RODO-2510 file (C-alpha; in nm, 4 decimals, decimal comma):
residues 68
     n   res          X          Y          Z
     1     m    20,1535   -10,9581     8,6975
     2     d    19,9987   -11,2854     8,5245
     3     a    19,7614   -11,1474     8,2955
     4     s    19,6726   -11,5253     8,1907
     5     a    19,3300   -11,4874     8,3743
     6     f    19,2054   -11,1947     8,1969
     7     a    18,9457   -11,1718     7,9236
     8     t    19,0420   -11,1565     7,5997
     9     t    18,7379   -11,1003     7,4008
    10     f    18,4305   -10,9218     7,4905
    11     g    18,0772   -10,9418     7,3790
    12     a    17,7209   -10,8197     7,3924
    13     h    17,3757   -10,8740     7,2590
    14     f    17,0541   -10,6991     7,2869
    15     p    16,7448   -10,8339     7,4309
    16     a    16,4762   -10,9032     7,1859
    17     w    16,2631   -10,6214     7,3369
    18     v    16,5370   -10,3334     7,2148
    19     l    16,4014   -10,3210     6,8497
    20     t    16,0732   -10,2790     6,9309
    21     g    16,1526   -10,0195     7,2202
    22     l    16,3632    -9,8171     6,9933
    23     a    16,1126    -9,8288     6,6763
    24     d    15,9398    -9,4822     6,7864
    25     a    16,2828    -9,3598     6,8611
    26     p    16,4099    -9,0590     6,6254
    27     e    16,7113    -9,0876     6,3895
    28     t    16,8418    -8,7935     6,5889
    29     l    16,8611    -8,7306     6,9709
    30     p    16,9514    -8,3177     6,9500
    31     t    16,9687    -8,2487     7,3299
    32     d    17,1053    -8,4263     7,6176
    33     e    16,7726    -8,4108     7,7718
    34     d    16,6424    -8,6030     7,4697
    35     r    16,9324    -8,8722     7,4874
    36     v    16,8816    -8,9201     7,8713
    37     r    16,4652    -8,9631     7,8235
    38     l    16,5344    -9,2614     7,5922
    39     t    16,8148    -9,3955     7,8008
    40     n    16,5447    -9,3871     8,1305
    41     r    16,2624    -9,5099     7,8976
    42     l    16,4948    -9,8218     7,8246
    43     a    16,6052    -9,8832     8,1561
    44     e    16,2728    -9,9319     8,2710
    45     r    16,2147   -10,1450     7,9830
    46     n    16,4489   -10,3499     8,0845
    47     h    16,4061   -10,3818     8,4522
    48     q    16,0472   -10,4627     8,3370
    49     e    16,1425   -10,7437     8,1324
    50     d    16,3970   -10,8607     8,3681
    51     t    16,6719   -10,8829     8,1305
    52     g    16,9501   -10,7158     8,3404
    53     g    16,7980   -10,4770     8,5740
    54     p    16,7481   -10,1038     8,5831
    55     f    17,0465   -10,0190     8,3003
    56     a    17,0517    -9,8904     7,9783
    57     a    17,3193    -9,6873     7,7725
    58     l    17,3086    -9,5207     7,4363
    59     v    17,5545    -9,4364     7,1982
    60     v    17,5250    -9,1237     6,9669
    61     e    17,7555    -8,9125     6,7399
    62     t    17,8680    -8,6127     6,9169
    63     g    17,7868    -8,3500     6,6451
    64     t    17,4442    -8,5088     6,5020
    65     g    17,3225    -8,6443     6,7933
    66     r    17,2340    -8,9688     6,5553
    67     l    17,1952    -9,2534     6,7562
    68     v    17,4651    -9,5094     6,6632
***
């Protein structure tokens, strides 16, 4: 297999509105429902701002629910 066309790096950036969108979010999201609620809110905002469609994701620590 010729792998020369595969990407060797990956990057990402947040739209400017994400910081304000997270300003009122708690430091920890203890339940799955809390996590899904915030993810859905961010996905809706992403769609409204036209910065990538109705998509969002969160990364939280398993044990604490701390937003990473």
